[in-house]
C-alpha positions as a Markdown table, in Angstrom:
| # | Residue | x | y | z |
|---|---|---|---|---|
| 1 | Met | 38.4 | 119.5 | -40.6 |
| 2 | Thr | 34.7 | 119.7 | -41.6 |
| 3 | Cys | 33.3 | 117.4 | -44.3 |
| 4 | Lys | 32.4 | 119.1 | -47.6 |
| 5 | Ile | 28.8 | 118.3 | -48.4 |
| 6 | Ala | 27.6 | 118.2 | -51.9 |
| 7 | Thr | 24.2 | 116.6 | -52.4 |
| 8 | Phe | 23.0 | 116.9 | -48.8 |
| 9 | Arg | 22.9 | 119.8 | -46.4 |
| 10 | Ile | 24.4 | 119.5 | -42.9 |
| 11 | Leu | 22.7 | 121.9 | -40.5 |
| 12 | Ser | 24.9 | 123.8 | -38.1 |
| 13 | Leu | 23.8 | 122.6 | -34.7 |
| 14 | Gly | 25.1 | 123.2 | -31.2 |
| 15 | Phe | 25.5 | 120.5 | -28.5 |
| 16 | Gly | 24.9 | 123.0 | -25.8 |
| 17 | Val | 21.3 | 123.4 | -27.1 |
| 18 | Ser | 20.5 | 119.8 | -26.3 |
| 19 | Leu | 21.7 | 120.2 | -22.7 |
| 20 | Ala | 19.7 | 123.3 | -22.3 |
| 21 | Ala | 16.6 | 121.6 | -23.5 |
| 22 | Gly | 17.3 | 118.4 | -21.6 |
| 23 | Ala | 14.6 | 118.8 | -19.1 |
| 24 | Ala | 11.9 | 119.2 | -21.6 |
| 25 | Gly | 11.0 | 115.6 | -22.0 |
| 26 | Ala | 10.0 | 113.2 | -19.2 |
| 27 | Ala | 10.5 | 109.9 | -21.0 |
| 28 | Glu | 13.1 | 107.5 | -19.6 |
| 29 | Leu | 14.8 | 104.5 | -20.9 |
| 30 | Pro | 14.1 | 101.1 | -19.4 |
| 31 | Glu | 16.7 | 99.4 | -17.1 |
| 32 | Ser | 17.9 | 97.2 | -20.0 |
| 33 | Leu | 18.0 | 97.6 | -23.8 |
| 34 | Ala | 19.4 | 95.6 | -26.7 |
| 35 | Trp | 20.8 | 96.7 | -30.0 |
| 36 | Thr | 22.1 | 94.8 | -33.0 |
| 37 | Ala | 25.3 | 96.0 | -34.6 |
| 38 | Tyr | 28.0 | 94.8 | -37.1 |
| 39 | Asp | 30.5 | 92.1 | -36.3 |
| 40 | Val | 32.8 | 92.3 | -33.3 |
| 41 | Gly | 35.9 | 94.2 | -34.5 |
| 42 | Ser | 33.8 | 96.6 | -36.7 |
| 43 | Ser | 33.6 | 100.3 | -36.0 |
| 44 | Gly | 29.9 | 100.1 | -35.5 |
| 45 | Tyr | 30.2 | 97.4 | -32.9 |
| 46 | Ser | 32.9 | 99.3 | -31.0 |
| 47 | Gln | 30.8 | 102.5 | -31.0 |
| 48 | Ala | 27.8 | 100.6 | -29.7 |
| 49 | Val | 29.8 | 99.2 | -26.9 |
| 50 | Ala | 31.1 | 102.6 | -26.0 |
| 51 | Ile | 27.6 | 104.0 | -26.0 |
| 52 | Gly | 26.5 | 101.1 | -23.8 |
| 53 | Ser | 29.3 | 101.8 | -21.3 |
| 54 | Ala | 28.1 | 105.5 | -21.1 |
| 55 | Leu | 24.5 | 104.4 | -20.6 |
| 56 | Lys | 25.5 | 102.1 | -17.8 |
| 57 | Asn | 27.8 | 104.5 | -16.0 |
| 58 | Glu | 25.7 | 107.6 | -16.3 |
| 59 | Gln | 22.1 | 106.4 | -16.4 |
| 60 | Gly | 22.2 | 102.8 | -15.0 |
| 61 | Val | 20.9 | 101.4 | -18.2 |
| 62 | Thr | 22.3 | 98.1 | -19.4 |
| 63 | Leu | 22.8 | 97.9 | -23.2 |
| 64 | Arg | 23.3 | 94.4 | -24.7 |
| 65 | Val | 24.9 | 94.6 | -28.2 |
| 66 | Leu | 24.3 | 91.6 | -30.5 |
| 67 | Pro | 26.7 | 91.4 | -33.4 |
| 68 | Gly | 25.5 | 90.2 | -36.7 |
| 69 | Lys | 27.5 | 89.1 | -39.7 |
| 70 | Asn | 25.2 | 90.6 | -42.3 |
| 71 | Asp | 22.2 | 92.9 | -42.8 |
| 72 | Val | 19.7 | 90.1 | -42.5 |
| 73 | Ser | 21.1 | 88.8 | -39.2 |
| 74 | Arg | 21.1 | 92.4 | -37.8 |
| 75 | Leu | 17.6 | 93.3 | -38.9 |
| 76 | Ala | 15.8 | 90.0 | -38.1 |
| 77 | Pro | 16.1 | 90.5 | -34.3 |
| 78 | Leu | 14.8 | 94.1 | -34.7 |
| 79 | Arg | 11.8 | 92.9 | -36.7 |
| 80 | Glu | 11.1 | 90.2 | -34.2 |
| 81 | Gly | 11.2 | 92.6 | -31.3 |
| 82 | Lys | 14.2 | 90.9 | -29.7 |
| 83 | Val | 16.1 | 94.2 | -29.7 |
| 84 | Glu | 14.7 | 97.7 | -29.5 |
| 85 | Phe | 17.2 | 99.5 | -31.9 |
| 86 | Ser | 20.0 | 98.7 | -34.3 |
| 87 | Ala | 23.3 | 100.4 | -35.2 |
| 88 | Phe | 22.9 | 99.7 | -38.9 |
| 89 | Gly | 24.5 | 100.5 | -42.2 |
| 90 | Ile | 23.1 | 101.5 | -45.5 |
| 91 | Gly | 21.4 | 98.1 | -45.7 |
| 92 | Gly | 18.6 | 99.8 | -43.7 |
| 93 | Tyr | 17.9 | 102.0 | -46.7 |
| 94 | Gln | 17.7 | 98.9 | -48.9 |
| 95 | Ala | 15.3 | 97.3 | -46.5 |
| 96 | Leu | 13.2 | 100.4 | -46.5 |
| 97 | Glu | 13.2 | 100.2 | -50.3 |
| 98 | Ala | 12.4 | 96.5 | -50.5 |
| 99 | Ser | 15.4 | 95.9 | -52.7 |
| 100 | Phe | 18.0 | 93.1 | -53.0 |
| 101 | Val | 17.5 | 90.4 | -50.3 |
| 102 | Phe | 14.7 | 92.6 | -48.8 |
| 103 | Gly | 12.8 | 92.3 | -52.0 |
| 104 | Lys | 12.2 | 88.6 | -51.2 |
| 105 | Arg | 8.7 | 87.5 | -50.3 |
| 106 | Glu | 9.6 | 87.1 | -46.6 |
| 107 | Trp | 10.7 | 90.7 | -46.3 |
| 108 | Gly | 9.3 | 93.4 | -48.5 |
| 109 | Pro | 9.4 | 97.1 | -47.5 |
| 110 | Gln | 10.5 | 97.5 | -43.9 |
| 111 | Gln | 9.0 | 100.5 | -42.1 |
| 112 | Leu | 12.3 | 101.6 | -40.6 |
| 113 | Arg | 12.9 | 105.0 | -39.0 |
| 114 | Leu | 16.0 | 107.0 | -38.0 |
| 115 | Leu | 16.9 | 108.3 | -34.6 |
| 116 | Ser | 20.4 | 109.5 | -35.1 |
| 117 | Met | 23.5 | 109.0 | -37.2 |
| 118 | Ser | 27.3 | 109.1 | -37.1 |
| 119 | Asn | 29.2 | 111.2 | -39.5 |
| 120 | Ser | 32.8 | 111.0 | -38.5 |
| 121 | Asp | 36.0 | 112.2 | -40.2 |
| 122 | Ala | 36.5 | 108.6 | -41.4 |
| 123 | Cys | 35.1 | 107.4 | -44.7 |
| 124 | Asn | 33.4 | 104.3 | -46.1 |
| 125 | Thr | 35.6 | 103.1 | -48.9 |
| 126 | Ile | 37.5 | 100.1 | -50.2 |
| 127 | Ile | 40.7 | 99.3 | -48.4 |
| 128 | Trp | 43.1 | 97.7 | -50.8 |
| 129 | Ala | 46.1 | 95.5 | -50.3 |
| 130 | Gly | 49.2 | 97.5 | -50.8 |
| 131 | Asp | 50.7 | 95.0 | -53.2 |
| 132 | Val | 48.2 | 95.3 | -56.0 |
| 133 | Gly | 49.1 | 98.8 | -57.2 |
| 134 | Ile | 45.8 | 100.6 | -56.6 |
| 135 | Lys | 46.1 | 104.4 | -57.1 |
| 136 | Thr | 42.7 | 105.2 | -58.5 |
| 137 | Phe | 39.4 | 103.4 | -58.7 |
| 138 | Ala | 40.0 | 102.8 | -62.4 |
| 139 | Asp | 42.8 | 100.5 | -61.2 |
| 140 | Met | 40.2 | 98.1 | -59.7 |
| 141 | Lys | 39.5 | 96.6 | -63.1 |
| 142 | Gly | 40.4 | 92.9 | -63.0 |
| 143 | Lys | 40.9 | 92.8 | -59.2 |
| 144 | Arg | 39.4 | 90.3 | -56.8 |
| 145 | Leu | 36.7 | 91.7 | -54.5 |
| 146 | Pro | 34.3 | 90.2 | -52.0 |
| 147 | Ile | 30.6 | 89.4 | -52.5 |
| 148 | Val | 29.2 | 89.0 | -48.9 |
| 149 | Lys | 26.2 | 86.6 | -48.6 |
| 150 | Gly | 23.1 | 88.3 | -47.1 |
| 151 | Ala | 24.8 | 91.8 | -47.2 |
| 152 | Pro | 23.4 | 93.6 | -50.2 |
| 153 | Ala | 24.5 | 97.0 | -48.8 |
| 154 | Leu | 28.1 | 96.0 | -48.7 |
| 155 | Asn | 28.0 | 94.6 | -52.1 |
| 156 | His | 26.2 | 97.6 | -53.6 |
| 157 | Leu | 28.9 | 99.9 | -52.2 |
| 158 | Val | 31.4 | 98.0 | -54.4 |
| 159 | Tyr | 29.1 | 98.5 | -57.3 |
| 160 | Ala | 28.9 | 102.3 | -56.6 |
| 161 | Tyr | 32.7 | 102.6 | -56.7 |
| 162 | Leu | 32.7 | 100.5 | -59.9 |
| 163 | Arg | 30.2 | 103.0 | -61.4 |
| 164 | Phe | 32.4 | 105.9 | -60.3 |
| 165 | Ala | 35.2 | 104.4 | -62.4 |
| 166 | Asp | 32.7 | 103.7 | -65.2 |
| 167 | Leu | 33.1 | 99.9 | -64.6 |
| 168 | Thr | 30.6 | 97.1 | -64.0 |
| 169 | Trp | 30.6 | 93.8 | -62.2 |
| 170 | Asp | 31.9 | 92.1 | -65.3 |
| 171 | Asp | 35.2 | 94.1 | -64.9 |
| 172 | Ile | 36.2 | 92.5 | -61.6 |
| 173 | Gln | 36.5 | 89.0 | -60.1 |
| 174 | Leu | 34.0 | 88.2 | -57.3 |
| 175 | Val | 34.9 | 86.0 | -54.3 |
| 176 | Glu | 32.0 | 84.9 | -52.0 |
| 177 | Phe | 32.3 | 85.3 | -48.2 |
| 178 | Gly | 29.8 | 84.5 | -45.4 |
| 179 | Gly | 30.3 | 87.8 | -43.5 |
| 180 | Tyr | 31.8 | 91.3 | -43.3 |
| 181 | Ala | 34.7 | 90.4 | -41.0 |
| 182 | Ala | 35.6 | 87.4 | -43.2 |
| 183 | Ser | 35.7 | 89.5 | -46.3 |
| 184 | Leu | 38.3 | 91.8 | -44.6 |
| 185 | Glu | 40.3 | 88.8 | -43.4 |
| 186 | Gly | 40.3 | 87.8 | -47.0 |
| 187 | Val | 42.5 | 90.8 | -47.8 |
| 188 | Ile | 45.1 | 89.7 | -45.3 |
| 189 | Glu | 44.9 | 86.1 | -46.5 |
| 190 | Asn | 45.3 | 87.1 | -50.1 |
| 191 | Lys | 41.9 | 85.7 | -51.1 |
| 192 | Val | 40.8 | 89.2 | -52.4 |
| 193 | Asp | 42.6 | 92.4 | -53.2 |
| 194 | Gly | 40.4 | 94.8 | -51.3 |
| 195 | Ala | 37.2 | 95.0 | -49.3 |
| 196 | Ile | 34.6 | 97.6 | -48.3 |
| 197 | Thr | 35.1 | 99.1 | -44.8 |
| 198 | Ile | 35.0 | 102.2 | -42.7 |
| 199 | Thr | 38.5 | 103.4 | -42.2 |
| 200 | Thr | 38.1 | 103.4 | -38.4 |
| 201 | Ala | 37.2 | 99.7 | -38.2 |
| 202 | Gly | 39.4 | 97.3 | -36.2 |
| 203 | Met | 39.8 | 95.1 | -39.2 |
| 204 | Ala | 41.2 | 98.0 | -41.2 |
| 205 | Thr | 43.9 | 98.5 | -38.6 |
| 206 | Lys | 44.6 | 94.8 | -38.9 |
| 207 | Ile | 45.0 | 95.0 | -42.7 |
| 208 | Val | 47.3 | 98.1 | -42.4 |
| 209 | Ala | 49.5 | 96.1 | -40.1 |
| 210 | Gly | 49.3 | 92.9 | -42.2 |
| 211 | Pro | 51.9 | 91.4 | -44.6 |
| 212 | Arg | 50.3 | 93.0 | -47.7 |
| 213 | Gly | 50.1 | 96.5 | -46.5 |
| 214 | His | 47.4 | 98.8 | -47.6 |
| 215 | Ala | 46.3 | 101.6 | -50.0 |
| 216 | Tyr | 43.3 | 103.9 | -50.4 |
| 217 | Ala | 42.1 | 105.4 | -53.6 |
| 218 | Pro | 40.7 | 109.0 | -53.6 |
| 219 | Val | 37.3 | 109.9 | -55.1 |
| 220 | Pro | 38.2 | 113.3 | -56.7 |
| 221 | His | 35.6 | 115.9 | -56.0 |
| 222 | Asp | 36.0 | 117.6 | -59.3 |
| 223 | Asp | 35.2 | 114.4 | -61.3 |
| 224 | Lys | 31.7 | 115.5 | -62.3 |
| 225 | Asp | 30.9 | 112.5 | -64.5 |
| 226 | Gly | 32.2 | 110.0 | -61.9 |
| 227 | Trp | 30.2 | 111.6 | -59.2 |
| 228 | Ala | 27.1 | 111.7 | -61.4 |
| 229 | Arg | 27.4 | 107.9 | -61.9 |
| 230 | Leu | 28.2 | 107.3 | -58.2 |
| 231 | Leu | 25.1 | 109.3 | -57.0 |
| 232 | Glu | 22.8 | 107.7 | -59.5 |
| 233 | Ala | 23.8 | 104.3 | -58.1 |
| 234 | Ala | 24.0 | 105.4 | -54.4 |
| 235 | Pro | 22.3 | 108.7 | -53.6 |
| 236 | Trp | 23.2 | 108.5 | -49.9 |
| 237 | Phe | 26.8 | 109.4 | -50.6 |
| 238 | Tyr | 28.2 | 112.9 | -50.1 |
| 239 | Lys | 31.7 | 114.5 | -50.7 |
| 240 | Ser | 34.0 | 114.4 | -47.7 |
| 241 | Met | 37.6 | 114.6 | -46.7 |
| 242 | Cys | 38.8 | 111.3 | -45.2 |
| 243 | Ile | 40.9 | 112.3 | -42.2 |
| 244 | Glu | 40.4 | 109.6 | -39.5 |
| 245 | Gly | 41.3 | 106.0 | -39.7 |
| 246 | Ala | 43.9 | 103.2 | -40.1 |
| 247 | Gly | 46.9 | 104.1 | -42.2 |
| 248 | Ile | 45.8 | 107.6 | -43.2 |
| 249 | Glu | 48.9 | 109.8 | -43.3 |
| 250 | Glu | 47.4 | 112.6 | -45.4 |
| 251 | Pro | 43.7 | 113.6 | -45.8 |
| 252 | Phe | 42.2 | 112.7 | -49.2 |
| 253 | Glu | 39.1 | 113.5 | -51.1 |
| 254 | Ala | 36.5 | 110.7 | -50.5 |
| 255 | Ala | 32.9 | 109.7 | -50.7 |
| 256 | Ser | 31.1 | 108.9 | -47.5 |
| 257 | Tyr | 27.7 | 108.5 | -45.9 |
| 258 | Pro | 26.5 | 108.2 | -42.3 |
| 259 | Tyr | 27.6 | 105.0 | -40.5 |
| 260 | Pro | 26.4 | 103.7 | -38.2 |
| 261 | Ile | 22.8 | 104.9 | -38.3 |
| 262 | Leu | 20.6 | 104.2 | -35.3 |
| 263 | Ile | 17.3 | 102.8 | -36.5 |
| 264 | Thr | 14.1 | 101.2 | -35.3 |
| 265 | Tyr | 10.7 | 100.3 | -36.7 |
| 266 | Asp | 7.9 | 102.9 | -36.9 |
| 267 | Thr | 6.0 | 100.9 | -34.4 |
| 268 | Gln | 8.6 | 101.3 | -31.6 |
| 269 | Asp | 7.3 | 103.1 | -28.5 |
| 270 | Glu | 7.5 | 106.9 | -29.1 |
| 271 | Asp | 8.6 | 107.7 | -25.5 |
| 272 | Met | 11.4 | 105.1 | -25.6 |
| 273 | Thr | 12.6 | 106.3 | -29.0 |
| 274 | Tyr | 12.5 | 109.9 | -27.7 |
| 275 | Ala | 14.5 | 108.9 | -24.6 |
| 276 | Met | 17.1 | 106.9 | -26.7 |
| 277 | Thr | 17.5 | 109.9 | -29.1 |
| 278 | Lys | 18.0 | 112.3 | -26.2 |
| 279 | Ala | 20.5 | 110.0 | -24.5 |
| 280 | Met | 22.6 | 109.9 | -27.6 |
| 281 | Tyr | 23.3 | 113.6 | -27.2 |
| 282 | Asp | 23.2 | 113.9 | -23.4 |
| 283 | Leu | 25.9 | 111.2 | -23.2 |
| 284 | Tyr | 27.9 | 112.3 | -26.2 |
| 285 | Pro | 30.7 | 114.0 | -24.2 |
| 286 | Val | 31.1 | 110.7 | -22.3 |
| 287 | Tyr | 31.5 | 108.3 | -25.2 |
| 288 | Lys | 32.7 | 110.5 | -28.1 |
| 289 | Asp | 36.4 | 109.6 | -27.5 |
| 290 | Ser | 35.8 | 106.0 | -26.4 |
| 291 | Ala | 35.8 | 104.3 | -29.8 |
| 292 | Pro | 37.1 | 105.2 | -33.3 |
| 293 | Gly | 34.5 | 107.2 | -35.2 |
| 294 | Ala | 32.3 | 107.8 | -32.2 |
| 295 | Ser | 32.8 | 111.5 | -32.5 |
| 296 | Gly | 30.6 | 111.4 | -35.5 |
| 297 | Trp | 27.4 | 111.1 | -33.3 |
| 298 | Gly | 27.7 | 114.8 | -32.4 |
| 299 | Leu | 24.6 | 116.9 | -32.9 |
| 300 | Glu | 26.5 | 119.2 | -35.2 |
| 301 | Lys | 27.3 | 116.2 | -37.5 |
| 302 | Gln | 23.6 | 115.3 | -38.1 |
| 303 | Ile | 22.1 | 115.4 | -41.6 |
| 304 | Phe | 18.3 | 115.9 | -41.2 |
| 305 | Asp | 17.4 | 116.0 | -44.9 |
| 306 | Trp | 19.0 | 112.6 | -45.8 |
| 307 | Val | 17.3 | 109.6 | -47.5 |
| 308 | Met | 15.6 | 107.9 | -44.6 |
| 309 | Pro | 12.6 | 109.2 | -42.6 |
| 310 | Tyr | 12.8 | 109.9 | -38.8 |
| 311 | His | 10.8 | 108.2 | -36.1 |
| 312 | Pro | 8.2 | 110.5 | -34.4 |
| 313 | Gly | 10.0 | 110.0 | -31.0 |
| 314 | Ala | 13.2 | 111.4 | -32.5 |
| 315 | Ile | 11.3 | 114.2 | -34.2 |
| 316 | Arg | 9.8 | 115.2 | -30.9 |
| 317 | Tyr | 13.3 | 115.6 | -29.4 |
| 318 | Tyr | 14.6 | 117.6 | -32.4 |
| 319 | Glu | 11.5 | 119.8 | -32.3 |
| 320 | Glu | 12.1 | 120.5 | -28.6 |
| 321 | Ile | 15.6 | 121.7 | -29.2 |
| 322 | Gly | 14.6 | 123.8 | -32.2 |
| 323 | Lys | 16.3 | 121.9 | -34.9 |
| 324 | Trp | 13.3 | 120.5 | -36.8 |
| 325 | Thr | 12.5 | 123.0 | -39.5 |
| 326 | Pro | 9.7 | 123.3 | -42.1 |
| 327 | Glu | 12.3 | 122.4 | -44.8 |
| 328 | Ile | 13.3 | 119.2 | -42.9 |
| 329 | Gln | 9.6 | 118.3 | -42.4 |
| 330 | Ala | 9.1 | 118.8 | -46.2 |
| 331 | Asn | 11.9 | 116.2 | -46.8 |
| 332 | Gln | 10.3 | 113.9 | -44.2 |
| 333 | Asp | 6.9 | 114.1 | -46.0 |
| 334 | Lys | 8.6 | 113.4 | -49.3 |
| 335 | Leu | 10.3 | 110.3 | -47.9 |
| 336 | Leu | 7.1 | 109.0 | -46.3 |
| 337 | Gln | 5.3 | 109.5 | -49.6 |
| 338 | Arg | 8.0 | 107.4 | -51.4 |
| 339 | Gln | 7.6 | 104.8 | -48.7 |
| 340 | Lys | 3.9 | 104.7 | -49.4 |
| 341 | Val | 4.4 | 104.3 | -53.1 |
| 342 | Ile | 6.7 | 101.3 | -52.5 |
| 343 | Thr | 4.4 | 99.7 | -49.8 |
| 344 | Asp | 1.3 | 100.1 | -51.9 |
| 345 | Ala | 3.1 | 98.5 | -54.9 |
| 346 | Trp | 4.3 | 95.6 | -52.7 |
| 347 | Asn | 0.8 | 94.9 | -51.4 |
| 348 | Thr | -0.7 | 95.1 | -54.8 |
| 349 | Tyr | 2.0 | 92.8 | -56.2 |
| 350 | Leu | 1.5 | 90.2 | -53.5 |
| 351 | Glu | -2.2 | 89.7 | -54.6 |
| 352 | Ser | -1.1 | 87.9 | -57.8 |
| 353 | Ala | 2.6 | 87.4 | -57.4 |
| 354 | Pro | 4.1 | 84.1 | -58.8 |
| 355 | Gln | 5.1 | 81.4 | -56.4 |
| 356 | Glu | 8.4 | 80.5 | -58.0 |
| 357 | Glu | 11.2 | 82.4 | -56.4 |
| 358 | Ala | 13.0 | 83.7 | -59.5 |
| 359 | Ala | 9.7 | 84.8 | -61.1 |
| 360 | Phe | 8.7 | 86.5 | -57.9 |
| 361 | Asp | 11.9 | 88.4 | -57.7 |
| 362 | Glu | 11.8 | 89.5 | -61.4 |
| 363 | Gly | 8.2 | 90.5 | -61.1 |
| 364 | Trp | 8.8 | 92.6 | -58.0 |
| 365 | Met | 11.8 | 94.4 | -59.5 |
| 366 | Lys | 9.6 | 95.5 | -62.4 |
| 367 | Ala | 6.5 | 96.4 | -60.3 |
| 368 | Arg | 8.7 | 98.4 | -57.9 |
| 369 | Ala | 10.5 | 100.3 | -60.6 |
| 370 | Asp | 7.2 | 100.9 | -62.5 |
| 371 | Ala | 5.5 | 102.3 | -59.4 |
| 372 | Leu | 8.3 | 104.7 | -58.6 |
| 373 | Thr | 8.8 | 105.8 | -62.1 |
| 374 | Gly | 5.1 | 106.4 | -62.4 |
| 375 | Ala | 5.3 | 108.6 | -59.3 |
| 376 | Glu | 8.2 | 110.5 | -60.9 |
| 377 | Met | 10.6 | 109.1 | -58.4 |
| 378 | Asn | 14.1 | 107.6 | -59.1 |
| 379 | Pro | 13.9 | 103.8 | -58.6 |
| 380 | Ile | 17.7 | 103.8 | -58.1 |
| 381 | Trp | 17.6 | 100.0 | -58.8 |
| 382 | Thr | 15.7 | 98.4 | -61.6 |
| 383 | Thr | 17.4 | 95.0 | -61.2 |
| 384 | Trp | 19.6 | 93.3 | -58.5 |
């Protein structure tokens, strides 16, 4: 079943086109590469390993996958040049936006760029313990939920679902965890009542088989007010049908977004980025059934007018196969202009920013929001 897209437009693309255009580019991948990904047991890690196997068997390229327990530990090796690419989550968007932990002095706006993304028939949602009586997101009031250190993306997803239900942080009990996998283990161990996951994650399967059972809550597509609040908090979501994943007996209306997304920095070599993008599609028939959710990497599943800009190497590939349109370029230009507004605001702010951490954070929140609002752009976050 095809996802129903609301805010974003999925282009209809054909995998056969990529094969036909395969000879157009001469760039090749090096003999060895490294990615970062989510923890071992996550859907993102399993997909990265499957892609690595295809690279090795078909092209002789060795892919080393480094798991990271949170957004900072996944992005730091990419920033430091220890890995070339990262199979990331929506934390990449928060890094681009210099928000949350990435609004700290040691980070700031990160010049990240997309290559490709996975849009599977799974969904990014909260998996609930079956013994707490969750039927709708309104039922999450008073429940225990994780707050994961160094993972603002995961935490903000909880907030987005709170907003859908017209709730706030004050309406739930927060329990701190050191990493994503630990937060899901917390459901099994009865430390929390639910946790953010993608339904194809290994840990979701473990929860379903665990002693507390499981439950999912739908995100009804006809709830206009709820969706307005959700998209105001998290504009990267779109309406989808959740079909694939642990414990899903019947499809249900859900919210989702691309996961994982394959990213790098804007300074990454263009030829290498082109070759990596091309390999993702050339090898798709080999790895698409090798890990839960891996089918989401198909060319026909891509969203080219999403919320993050693409790398020039990736654009070169999409241009060659005829999928980069003037409308998509207009969205790219708009995203790059937004990035410039944030980066200029950051550089100006650093010239006289306070040294004390709390004051620095508060000042940057205001400076960022003021700059975006002044440019007639939605700041999305004014505090964090």
